[in-house]
Structure formats: C-alpha cells, structure tokens
VEXKE-19018 format. One line per field, with one value per residue (C-alpha): residue number from 1; residue in one letter; x, y, z. Coordinates in nm, 4 decimals, padded with zeros to 6 digits. Layout:
VEXKE-19018
resi: (NUM/...)
resn: (a/...)
u: (X/...)
v: (Y/...)
w: (Z/...)
This chain:
VEXKE-19018
resi: (1/2/3/4/5/6/7/8/9/10/11/12/13/14/15/16/17/18/19/20/21/22/23/24/25/26/27/28/29/30/31/32/33/34/35/36/37/38/39/40/41/42/43/44/45/46/47/48/49/50/51/52/53/54/55/56/57/58/59/60/61/62/63/64/65/66/67/68/69/70/71/72/73/74/75/76/77/78/79/80/81/82/83/84/85/86/87/88/89/90/91/92/93/94/95/96/97/98/99/100/101/102/103/104/105/106/107/108/109/110/111/112/113/114/115/116/117/118/119/120/121/122/123/124/125/126/127/128/129/130/131/132/133/134/135/136/137/138/139/140/141/142/143/144/145/146/147/148/149/150/151/152/153/154/155/156/157/158/159/160/161/162/163/164/165/166/167/168/169/170/171/172/173/174/175/176/177/178/179/180/181/182/183/184/185/186/187/188/189/190/191/192/193/194/195/196/197/198/199/200/201/202/203/204/205/206/207/208/209/210/211/212/213/214/215/216/217/218/219/220/221/222/223/224/225/226/227/228/229/230/231/232/233/234/235/236/237/238/239/240/241/242/243/244/245/246/247/248/249/250/251/252/253/254/255/256/257/258/259/260/261/262/263/264/265/266/267/268/269/270/271/272/273)
resn: (m/h/n/p/y/l/p/k/i/a/r/i/k/k/i/q/p/e/t/a/d/t/k/l/f/t/f/e/f/v/n/k/k/d/r/d/d/f/n/f/q/h/g/q/f/m/m/a/g/v/l/g/f/g/e/a/a/f/d/i/c/s/s/t/f/e/t/d/s/f/e/l/a/i/r/n/v/g/e/l/t/a/k/l/h/i/l/k/v/g/d/m/v/t/a/r/g/p/f/g/n/g/l/p/a/t/v/i/n/n/r/n/l/l/l/i/g/g/g/c/g/f/v/t/m/r/s/l/v/l/d/y/l/a/g/r/l/n/p/k/n/k/i/i/i/i/y/g/c/l/n/e/k/t/l/l/f/k/d/e/y/q/e/w/g/q/k/v/d/l/k/i/a/l/e/r/p/s/a/r/w/p/g/a/r/g/v/i/t/v/l/f/n/n/l/k/l/p/k/k/s/v/a/i/l/c/g/p/p/a/m/y/k/f/i/i/e/e/l/k/k/r/r/l/a/d/s/d/i/f/l/s/l/e/r/r/m/y/c/g/v/g/v/c/q/h/c/a/v/g/p/y/y/v/c/k/d/g/p/v/f/c/w/e/q/i/k/n/i/p/g/a/i)
u: (08.6787/08.3389/08.1894/07.9205/07.7677/07.7058/07.3426/07.2614/06.9280/06.6742/06.3409/06.0157/05.9205/05.6151/05.4011/05.1889/04.9494/04.9875/04.7889/04.6244/04.9638/05.2247/05.3203/05.5822/05.7955/06.0119/06.3068/06.5802/06.8896/06.8818/07.2567/07.3311/07.6557/07.4829/07.2381/07.5174/07.7113/07.4171/07.3979/07.2935/07.2601/06.9478/06.8949/07.0843/06.9021/06.8984/06.9032/06.6316/06.5055/06.3751/06.5871/06.4590/06.3015/06.5955/06.6513/06.5838/06.6786/06.4480/06.4980/06.5474/06.2671/06.3208/06.5104/06.8817/06.9003/06.6796/06.9619/06.8221/06.5817/06.5189/06.2007/06.1238/05.8046/05.7499/05.5001/05.3688/05.4718/05.6324/05.7312/05.9694/05.7500/05.4455/05.6409/05.7365/05.3725/05.2526/05.5242/05.4217/05.5724/05.8585/05.9444/06.3027/06.4409/06.7941/06.9163/07.2494/07.3583/07.3209/07.4510/07.5067/07.5767/07.3239/07.2703/07.5712/07.5378/07.6375/07.3262/07.0827/07.2031/07.2848/07.0050/06.6208/06.4963/06.2320/06.1457/05.9719/05.8325/05.6214/05.4230/05.6450/05.9464/05.7918/05.9291/06.2759/06.1541/06.0306/06.3643/06.4394/06.0924/06.1347/06.4810/06.3478/06.0542/06.2813/06.4957/06.7994/06.8185/06.8869/06.5453/06.6291/06.5993/06.2636/06.1124/05.8728/05.7195/05.5757/05.3977/05.2195/05.0137/04.7243/04.4390/04.3626/04.4020/04.7639/04.8843/05.1673/05.2203/04.8854/04.8437/05.1454/05.0565/04.8870/05.2047/05.4137/05.2004/05.2834/05.6588/05.6754/05.4842/05.3146/05.1582/04.9842/04.8501/04.6359/04.5877/04.2465/04.1105/03.7512/03.5022/03.5520/03.9407/04.0034/04.3516/04.5164/04.4165/04.6420/04.9917/05.2650/05.3820/05.0502/05.1935/05.4547/05.1915/05.2597/05.5346/05.8000/06.1286/06.3189/06.6617/06.9460/06.7044/06.8133/06.5728/06.5682/06.3726/06.2580/05.9946/05.9253/06.2124/05.9415/05.8582/06.2176/06.2346/05.9305/06.0272/06.3636/06.2173/06.0259/06.3269/06.5159/06.2556/06.3066/06.6807/06.7954/07.1475/07.2235/07.4425/07.1416/06.9246/06.9616/06.7933/06.7588/06.7689/06.5709/06.7416/06.7156/06.9787/07.0757/07.4154/07.4119/07.7926/07.8590/07.9578/07.6738/07.6299/07.2586/07.2153/07.4816/07.4192/07.6906/08.0373/07.8290/07.6583/07.3488/07.3851/07.7455/07.7853/07.4265/07.1419/07.1624/07.3214/07.3629/07.2006/07.5139/07.6954/07.4605/07.2809/07.4883/07.4588/07.2120/06.9332/07.0258/06.6557)
v: (09.7374/09.8016/09.4657/09.5327/09.1807/09.2295/09.3303/09.5856/09.5717/09.8323/09.9021/09.9939/10.3423/10.4128/10.2460/10.4533/10.2760/10.4323/10.2023/09.8653/09.6862/09.9498/10.0826/10.3406/10.2258/10.4389/10.2623/10.3593/10.1618/10.0108/10.0870/10.4643/10.4436/10.2992/10.5891/10.8519/10.7017/10.6793/10.9153/10.8630/11.0418/11.0852/10.7651/10.5232/10.2145/09.9868/09.6217/09.5361/09.1972/08.9624/08.6722/08.3538/08.5317/08.6903/09.0645/09.2814/09.6175/09.9167/10.2904/10.5293/10.7881/11.0115/11.3297/11.3070/11.5331/11.3158/11.0715/10.9525/10.7363/10.6302/10.5635/10.2818/10.2391/09.8610/09.7009/09.3451/09.1440/08.8255/08.6180/08.8817/09.1741/08.9830/08.9178/09.2766/09.3926/09.1992/09.3471/09.6186/09.9235/09.8094/09.5045/09.4472/09.4068/09.3558/09.6557/09.7003/10.0044/10.2567/10.1118/10.2455/10.5754/10.8541/11.1655/11.4014/11.6976/11.9334/11.8392/11.8601/12.2022/12.3930/12.2937/12.3055/11.9503/11.7562/11.4557/11.1847/10.8872/10.5930/10.3677/10.2376/10.4412/10.7549/10.6446/10.7569/11.1161/11.1856/11.2461/11.5180/11.6788/11.6646/11.8232/12.0887/12.1736/12.2028/12.4436/12.2034/12.2603/12.5695/12.7726/12.9564/12.6474/12.4993/12.1423/12.0093/11.6562/11.4328/11.1274/10.8521/10.5874/10.3378/10.4996/10.7034/10.3956/10.3386/10.6914/10.7125/10.9806/11.1474/11.2777/11.5017/11.6505/11.9672/12.0637/11.9704/12.1774/12.4950/12.5080/12.2523/12.2063/11.8535/11.7020/11.3583/11.1416/10.8306/10.5575/10.4263/10.6938/10.7069/10.9552/11.1864/11.2355/11.6017/11.5678/11.4369/11.0968/10.8561/10.7324/10.9471/11.1126/11.3072/11.5340/11.6557/11.8121/12.1906/12.1244/12.3876/12.3400/12.6090/12.6786/12.4636/12.1911/11.8131/11.5232/11.2424/10.9274/10.6161/10.3801/10.0729/10.0344/10.0444/10.3824/10.5211/10.5004/10.7291/10.9719/11.0191/11.0946/11.3626/11.5025/11.5043/11.6982/11.9699/11.9586/11.8101/11.6754/11.3009/11.4240/11.6095/11.2927/11.0573/10.7171/10.4869/10.1441/09.8789/09.5309/09.2326/09.3097/09.0299/09.1189/09.4940/09.5039/09.4059/09.0382/08.8090/08.9738/08.9582/09.3097/09.3238/09.5885/09.5824/09.6472/09.7888/09.6357/09.8412/09.7986/09.9145/10.1536/10.2681/10.2660/10.6162/10.6395/10.9252/10.8484/10.9402/10.6713/10.3779/10.4787/10.2516/09.9349/09.6770/09.5991/09.8779/09.9998)
w: (09.4260/09.2488/09.1297/08.8631/08.8994/09.2631/09.3229/09.5907/09.7928/09.7433/09.9233/09.7627/09.8848/09.6778/09.4083/09.1741/08.9184/08.5723/08.3514/08.3804/08.3342/08.4251/08.7670/08.8627/09.1508/09.3773/09.5169/09.7673/09.8449/10.1932/10.2498/10.3023/10.1282/09.8109/09.8357/09.8769/09.5721/09.3468/09.0475/08.6787/08.3521/08.1208/07.9239/08.1555/08.2946/08.6005/08.6238/08.8848/09.0111/09.2637/09.3967/09.2486/08.9491/08.7812/08.6693/08.3785/08.2445/08.3208/08.2071/08.5004/08.4647/08.7792/08.8142/08.7990/09.1047/09.3234/09.3986/09.7414/09.5340/09.1702/08.9821/08.7265/08.5297/08.5107/08.2812/08.3642/08.0602/08.2059/08.5146/08.6617/08.6186/08.7420/09.0565/09.0818/09.0324/09.3450/09.5708/09.8335/09.9672/10.2110/10.0104/09.8784/09.5288/09.3893/09.1948/08.9674/08.7993/08.6579/08.3240/07.9777/07.8149/07.8521/07.6538/07.6387/07.8843/07.6119/07.4117/07.7121/07.8353/07.5126/07.2724/07.2248/07.2812/07.0739/07.2826/07.0876/07.2644/07.1334/07.3770/07.6562/07.5116/07.6569/08.0023/07.8987/07.8357/08.1972/08.3626/08.1212/08.1765/08.5477/08.5517/08.3206/08.5360/08.8392/08.6694/08.6330/08.2567/08.0682/08.1026/07.7699/07.5801/07.4844/07.5128/07.2757/07.3533/07.0896/07.2494/07.0405/07.2207/07.1614/07.3550/07.6654/07.8947/07.7898/07.8476/08.0940/08.3597/08.2790/08.6180/08.5485/08.2069/08.3661/08.5365/08.2268/08.0071/08.2010/08.0705/07.7785/07.4493/07.4878/07.1851/07.1952/06.9365/07.0024/06.7387/06.8831/07.0990/07.2308/07.0901/07.3570/07.2861/07.2012/07.0564/06.7500/06.6147/06.4350/06.4422/06.5975/06.2789/06.2486/06.5155/06.2691/06.0481/06.0742/06.3250/06.3281/06.5147/06.7032/06.5776/06.7365/06.8045/06.8616/06.8579/07.1129/07.0262/07.2157/07.1200/06.8930/06.6282/06.3516/06.4530/06.3998/06.0163/05.9730/06.2533/06.1129/05.7603/05.9226/06.1005/05.7728/05.6124/05.8809/05.7941/06.1193/06.0729/06.1525/06.4461/06.5946/06.6158/06.9163/06.9542/07.2626/07.1218/07.2937/07.2618/07.4936/07.7524/08.0123/08.1717/08.1403/08.0965/07.7378/07.8159/07.7070/07.3705/07.3471/07.2658/06.9952/06.7166/06.4512/06.6453/06.9607/07.2632/07.3496/07.7216/07.7287/07.4330/07.4406/07.4898/07.3625/07.0169/06.7673/06.4468/06.2613/06.4556/06.3647/06.0501/05.8237/06.0468/05.9003/06.1442/06.3838/06.3969)
C-alpha cells in the first residue's frame, strides 16, 4: 500500500546555477521501481529534503515526459535550502510526491496559453514550455510568456531563452534593470500595454500574491472569463497531504486541493490572494 508520508531516496544527477541564490537540480530516484512509477502533471510539486534538516515543497519544472528524472529550481533562503545548495552531484536527498492538483489536461491541450510568472513564480511555467517545444502539446495553439523580474541577475533559465523564442512569444519586464537592458522596464503589468490575446486563450499565473490583483484586472479588461484564469497559490506547506492545515485557504488546502486553482473557484474567499 502506498504511504504518502514515507520518503523515497533520490540522487542528484546535475546541478545548474541559475542566479546567485538559485540552482536547478536534476534528481533521479535510486530505486528503479520508483523511477518507473513516477509521473506528474503541470503545476504539481514535490516535497524534497535532507535527513536532519527537514523537507519543503518545490514546484516541478521539468518536462512531464522526462519521467526518469525530475527538476527543481531551489532558492537558498533558509536552513534546509542552504544545506541543499552545498550538496554535490551524486549526493542523496529525500523526496515525496508528486502532490497536489495541476492544470487540467483539457485546458493545456485545447487552448492558447498565456503564462504569467513573477519572480520565482516563473519556475512553474518551465514544464509547460518544455513540453510545448518538444511537440507534446497541440502545435496549433500559441504560447505567450509574460515574465516580471527584478533585474538581469535574477532572471531564471536565461540560457534557454534563445530556444524558447523560436516557438513562443517571450516578453520580459525588469523593475530595476541596468542601462544596457534592451527590453521593457517596470513592473510586470507594463507588458500588457498593447497586448492582444488570441481567441480561446487561458491565463496561468504564478508569483507573489500582491501581483495577482493587478494581473487579474488586466485580464478582465481583455474579457477573459473567471473560468479561464488559473492561479498557482503559494502558501506555507508542511505535510503535502492536507493534514497539518498550514496552507488552508477558506475550505481548501493548497497542498491537496491546489496548488492550481481556477479564479472562479476562489475569487470570493477572503485572503485567497
């Protein structure tokens, strides 16, 4: 019988520095059966940790079709993540999951996608882009990416932008760029100036909660229905299975019922965003 509390052991296959405080880790389960059984949906997360230091929730940002391994972008912000950042290729970690509900497959495969990421929230978008570039999503649909970040040094996955730009419309705004930055300047909403959405579009948001209100206002101006707006909520998650209640939002637990929610589902819940 599957025990969701029992961690599995995963080995670090690769470590790619992304920014001064963020690394992209590639993990594979040590046990072959664990590798064979692993699959996930866009928007789901893993609980990863180090024995003696605890564990935390991290969004999966690899392709859903590369199930021999999985990738997590981990920012060094505390004791656990500091420990993860000093690990090397070949070292072991604990892993549980995947957990939560991701994006509905009918949305991903049948609609044009507007992916909106702010800061570290951009991590969640990468798995969708990778699947699209690999031809795993409907090629007739379009992807527009809107990414807001602080400056050039905090941009995630920048080594991949050239490849992404061949098939997706990538728009980036920086709040405090250098004088040499050629793109948009300001908060993420400046990217909505003159933005025209294709018909049959859905929006997928992930980032600081303070960003959501202003983004949703822009989306409503473009007549997107509440049912066509999806948000990945970031709340403090401890157990991953809806028991500890640390991530409660109204009647929902983010770790179990989310982290992806439709705006129509949560718009009337005080404090949801």
